[in-house]
N, C-alpha and C positions, 0 to 999 in steps of 0.2 A: 643695611644702613640706607637711610633715605637721603635724598639730595636736596640741599637748600641753596638758593641764589639770592644775593643782595643787590638791589638796583637803586642807586642814588648818585646824583651828580656831584656830591661832596665826598671826597676821598676820606676825610676824617670821620664822616658818619659811617661809611662802609667799614673802615678799620675798627671803629668803636663797636659796631654790632658784632663783627667777627670775634672780638675779644671780650664781649660782655658775657658770653655763655661758653661752657664747655660743650661744644656742639656734639662731639662724639658721645659724651655721656648722655646727651639727650636723644641719641639715635640718629644723628644727622652728620653729613659731611658737606662742607661748603664747596660746591663744585665750581663756582665762577662768580665774579662780580660784574655788574653792568655799570658803565661809566655815565650813562644817560639813558633816556627812554628808547632811542633807536638802537643803541648798542645792546641795551638790556633785552629788548624784544628779539633781536637776532640770536642772542645767546639762549633765551628761553626756548626758541624754536629748535636750536641745535642740541641743547642738553636735556630738555623736557624735565625740569626739576620737580620734585614732589611739593616743595614749599618755596614761594617767592615772596620776599620782603621788598616792597617797592614804594619809593617816594611818590607823593602825589604831584608835586610841582617840579618838573624837569624840562630842560630845553629839548626841542625836537619832537618828543612825544611825552604827554603827561602820563602819570601812573595809570589813570583810568583808560587812556588810549592804548597803553600796552596791554592791559587786561582784556579790553574789548577785542583787540587784534588777535590775542592769544586764543580767546574763546572761538573766534571765527575760524582759527586754524585747527580747532578741535582739541586744544590743549587743556587738560583737566586739572592742572596744578592748583594747589591751595594758595590763594593770594592773601597777603596781609598788607594793608595800606599803612604807610608811615606818613604822618602829616602833622604840621604845626597848626592846622586850621580845623577846628571842630565845627565844620560847616555842615548843616543838615542836608543840603543839596548833594554834597560829596557822598554823604552816607547813603542817601537814597539810590544814587547811581551805582555805588559800590555794591549795595545789596542786590540790585537788579543784575549786576554782572557776576554775582555769586562769590563775592569777596568773603573770606572766612572771618576775618577780624580786621580791626584797624587800631593802630597804636599812635598816641600823640607824642610828638617830640617835645622835649628830650626824652628818650626812651628809658623807662624804668626797668632795671634788671629783673625784678620780681614779676612785673607784668609780662615782660618778654618771655620769661621762663614758663609762666603759667600758660601763655598763649601757645608756645611751641609744644608743651606737654599735651595740651588739648588737641592740637592738630596731629601729633604723633598717634594719639589714641584713635582719632578718626581714620588715619591712614591704616593703622593696624586692623581696624574694623572693616575698612574697605577691602583690604587684602584678604581677610578671612572670607568675606562675602564673595569676592571674586573667585577664590579657590573653590569655595563650595559650589558656586554656579558652574565653574569650568568642570569640576569633577562630575557633577550631575549631568551636564551636557555631554561629557565624554562617555559616561555610562549609558546614557540614552542613545547616543550614536552607535556605540558598540552593539547594543541590543538590537538596534535597527539593522545593522550589517549582518548580525546572526540570522535575523528573520529573513533578510534578502537571500543569503546563500542557502538557506534551508527552505525557502519559499513558504514562510508562515505568514499568511495574510493576503488579502486581495491586492491586485496591482494598484487600484485607485487609492487604497489606504496607505500602501507603502510609498506611493508617489508623493502624497501630501507630506509625509514625514521626511522624505528625501529632500524636498524643497526647503523644509525647515532647517535641515542640517547642511545645506549648500551642496548637495550631491546631485541635484537635478540635471546637471550638464553631462552626466555620464552617457555619452552617445557614441564614443569611438570603440575600437577593439577593447575587450575586457577579458581577462582570464585570472585564474586563481592558482595559487601554490599552497600546498600544505606542508608544514615543517614539523618534524618531530625528532626526538632523540633516538638514534638507531638501536640503542640498548635499553631504552626506558623500561620496558616490561621486565627485563632481567634485573636491573639495578634498583629501580624505583627511587632513584636519587634525583628528584626533580630540581634540586638546587643546582646540579650540574647543567641541566637543561636550561634553566633560567640564565645562567652565565653564558652559555653558548648562544642563546637567542639574543641576549643583550649585545653581545659582541657582533653577531651576524647582522642585526638590524641597525647598527651604527651608520651603515650606508643607506640613508633614507631614499636615495634615488632608485632603489630596488623595488619600491612598492608605492602605491597610492594610499592604501589603507591597510591596517592590520587589526586582527581580532584574535583573542584567545578562546579556543573551543576545546573543552575536555582537556586532554594532555597534549594538544598540538596547537600550533599557531597557523592562522590562515592569513595569507597575503593576497590583496587584490591589486591588480595593476591595470592601468588605463593607457591605451595608446601604443602598446607594443605587443607583437605576436608571441605565441608560446615558445617558438623555436629560439628566437633571439633572447627572450627572457630566461629560458632554461640555460643558455650559455652563460649569461651574466650570473645566475645563481650558482652555477657550477664553479665559476672562477672564485666567487665569494666563499664558497664552501671549502675550496682548496686552501684559501688563506686562513680560514678558521681551523683547519686541520693542522696547519703549520704552527698556529698560535697555541692551540689547546690540546693537540694530540689526536683528536678525532672530530669528525664533522657531523652534520645533521643528515637525516634522511628527508629528501624533498621530492614531492610529487607535483608536477605541473599539469593543470587541466588544459583543455583545448580552448580556442578562441570562441567568444560569443560577441554578437554585435549589439546587444542591448542588455541593460542591467538586469532585467527580469529573468533572463536566461542564465544568470551566474550560477544558479543552483546546479545546472548540468555540468558546468566546468568544475564545480566543487565535487559533485558526485563522481566524476571521472577521476579527479585527483585522489579522492579517497579510495576508489577502486584500485588505482595503481599502487597506493600505499599497502593495500591488502595483498598485493602480488609480490611483495618484497622477497618472499622465499624463492621466487623464480628469477628475479633480476640480480639478487645477491650483491655483486660487486658494484652495482651502479648506485651512486649517491643521489643523483637527480633523475627521477623517473619521469618519462613523458611518452606521448604517443610515438615519438621518434624512436624510442627503444623497441617498440613493437614493430614499427615499419622496417627495422633493420633485420628482422627475423626471416629466415628462408621458408619457402613453402615446402612442407614435408607431409608425408602421409603418416597416419598412426601406425605404430609398430604392433606386430602380432606377438602374442605370448609364445607361439611356437618358435618364432625366430630367436627370441631372447633365450628360451630354454635350450635351443640348439647351441647357441654361443656359450652358454654356461657349461653344457656337457663337454664340449671340445676344449674348454678353457681359453677361449679367444678373448683375452682381456682388452686388446685394442678394439676388437669388434664391439664389445660391450660398452666401452667408452664412447665409441662413435654413435651407438644406439642411444645412449643416455643423452648425448648432445642433441640428437635428432628429436628425441622425445621432449626435451626442454623447449626447442623451437616450436614443436607442435602444441605444447601447453600454452605458450605465450600467444601464438597466433589464434588459438581457440578460446582465449580468456578462461583458462582452466583455473579453478580455485584450489587451494592447498588441500582441502579435504578430498 
């Protein structure tokens, strides 16, 4: 529903225009009336209506002065002039200010209906073009972010595109988190993953940018170190578990000081994701999980065989735990 405002210093005129059309049927709601030019301009600034019907002759500010002041404020409403004067000078000024139409008083119902219908079609077309532009811009920005985190392109080329998308000020600490469904490859029910991600990302303070890559989501954060961020992500994941029964597997990369090195943070987060078999119970993987591991030596097969022969189950459990620490400390792969 679009918003329409009526500005006229005569109450009977405002009342008449309100009742001349079924505004809801025309796709509009009357958001407010302006009692004169000054009052109308203040309300145009406050409500930002899509359509404004404004009288040309009013005390305080004329209709043209209201329109000029609104344009100076960057307000892009469609204005229709209401006037009893078919003066060419008014028309010239109105055209210069981008007035959509002008109607002569007394206002004819059919003329008003045709004028409003014409403006509604313009608004619908503008909305469509705006959505198309935004969707294209968002797709281009996502593709740029994918190229940054995978370092596809020269620094100079990527910098030009970053400036175009308003990302050129990325100069503080940056790091990356990779989110995926813990059981995605077993269930293959990406609908569940989408619901989890939608719920998780409701807290937009958790990230600066987000992109979808393959079967996981990549978050980029600016201005916070990995340790504090991992803690925030863990708390959010606990909340998700309470709501939906299970959480996400999250891997947090290390800090980098410039955007061009984000690929290293991404690569480390993906590496951690591949080590899920070692971390098991941890929902949020980070370098901190590795730093917690004890320094241990590799186990000899002779030692393990001896424990098996004597049936020392406690000793075998201890050896398994030691070997796990060894694997994590030495970045062992599952294979």
